[in-house]
N, C-alpha and C positions, 0 to 999 in steps of 0.2 A: 431436498437437501441443498446446501450451498457449497459450491465446488470451485476449485482453482487448479489450473494446470501447473504441473511441475515436471522438470526433466530429470530423468534417471536412467541408469543402465538396466537392461533386462535381467531378470532373475532366471537362471537356467536350472536351478536346483528345485525340482518339484517337491522334495521331501523337507524343504526348509521349514523350520519351526515358526509359527506365527508369533508376532510380538507387537507390543504397543508401548509407546513412550509419551508421557504427558508432562507439560510444564504449566504451572499456574502461578500468576503474579497478582498480588492485591496491593492496593494503596501505594502505587508507584508515583513518586514525585521527583521532579528535577527542574533545574533552572539553567538557562543559557544566557549569558551576558554578552550582548553584541555591541556593547559600548554606547557612547552618546550618539553615534550615527543612526542606530536603529532602536536600541532599548533592551529591555529584559524580557525574555520569553520563558514562561513557566508551563511545565507539563504536569497534568494531573490525570492519573489513570487509576480508576477504581478497581477494576477486575478484568483480567484477560487470561486466556489459556491457549496453549498450542498442543496438539496431539497428532501423532503419526501412527498409523496402523499398517503393518505388513502382514498380509495373509499368506498362508501356505499356497504355493503356486506362483502366479504372476499378477498379483493385484496389490496396489499400494494406495493408501488414502491419507491425505493431510488435512487436518482441521485447524481452524483458528477462529477465535471469538474475542471481541472487545466490547465490554459492557458500556463503558462511558469514558470517552477520551476528551479531555478539555485542554486547549492551548490558550493561554492568556498572555498578551503582549502589552507591556507598559513602556512608554517612552515616545520617541519620535514616530515609531511604527507601533500603533496600538490597535487592539481589537481582541476578538474572541472567536475561536473555532471549536465547536462542540459536535462530536460524532457520537451518536447514540445507537447501540445495537448493531455494530458492524461484524460481519462474519463471512467466512468462506470455507468451502470444503473442496479439495481437488482429488481427482481419482485417475490413476494410470493403470491400464490393463494391457498385459502382453498376451496376445492371442496365441493359440497353439497352431501356428502357421510357420513352418520352417522357411518358406520362401520369403515371407515378409515379417519375420520375427523381430527385426530391428525397428519397426514402426509401430508404436503402441497406440491404443485408443485412449483419448484423454477427455476429461469432463471438468468443467469449471462453472461454479456459480458463486457470485458475490452479491451479498445483500446488506443494505444499510437502512435502518429504520428512519433515521432523521439526521440531517446535517444542518447546522446553523452557523452562520458566519457574519461577523461584523468587523470591518476594517477601516482604519483611519491612518492618514499620514500627515505629518506636521500638524497634528491635532485637529484635522478636518476630516470628518467622516465622508467616505466616498463609496462604500459598498455595504449593503445589508441584504442577506439572502437566507432562504430556507428551502431545503429539498427533502421531500418525504418519500419513504418507501421506494428505494432504488433496488432493482433486481436485474442482474446481468447474468446470462447463462450462455455457455459455450460447450459444445461436445462434438466429437467426431464419430463418424459411422463408416463402416467398411462393407464393401460388397463381398459377401461370402463366396460368391462364384468366382470373384477375381477378375471380372471383365471391366467394370466401371471403376474409376478412381475413388479414393476416399473422399467422403463428404464432410464438410465442416458447417455446423448449424450454430447460429448466433442469434440471441434475442435480448432485447433491452426494454425495460419498462420503468416508468416513474409515475407515481401517483400525483405529485404536485411539485411545481417549481415556482418559487417567488423570489425575484431579484429586484432590488431597488438600488440605483447607482446615480452618481452625478455625471455631468458631461465631461468631467476631468478624470474619470476613472482610468482611461488609457494612459494619460500623462502621469498619474500617480503610480501606476504599476511600472512604468518606464523609469520613474525616479527611484523607486525601490530597487529595481534591477541595477541601475547605474551605481547606486550606493553600495550594493553588495559587491559589484565588480571593483569599486575603489577600495573597499575593505580588503579584498583578496590581494590587490596589488600592494597596498600598504603593508600587509602581513608578509608578503614575499620580500619586499624591500627590507623590512625590519629583520627578517630571518637571514638574508644575505649579509647585511651589515653586522649582525651578531657573529656570523661565521668568520667574517674578515677580522673582527676584533679578537676572536679567540685564537686566530692563527698568527697574530702579531706577537 
């Protein structure tokens, strides 16, 4: 299973009724206009779902899955980011230990089948990459005797990484960052001027 860590308060009621809540989204589309400084970013999400399971006792699980996520940018900042088959499942377990009841065991696994990216700035391509079969796992273990401290195990694996970039990739990323900072400053100045005009 694919799991991700969440923080929550312990459940002290052993007779609590188990329940499950699920959200499913299909064919989600959206556009973000960043103006002439960067361009237009379009979001396309074919299918995704979120589910949380609360079992009787002290066990909680959170699931999430994204079938196909596509980001397309047109303008000064152009490119494509495609995430295929991303999912996670997180689990939190509160053990029956009155001395250490406030520290749960957690488990996390994040899996992505494929990530593709193409990026260009000022109409010049500077990055093309593909990452296949990413798997990240994390879980904690407790010494049941109570002598040794809790252990945290982490593992990461990736089947294939392919990246092609130009020598100016660092400069392009810095230009994009500076452009975003200038946009935030211009927005803040415009907001302050609007407040001043409204108070006159």
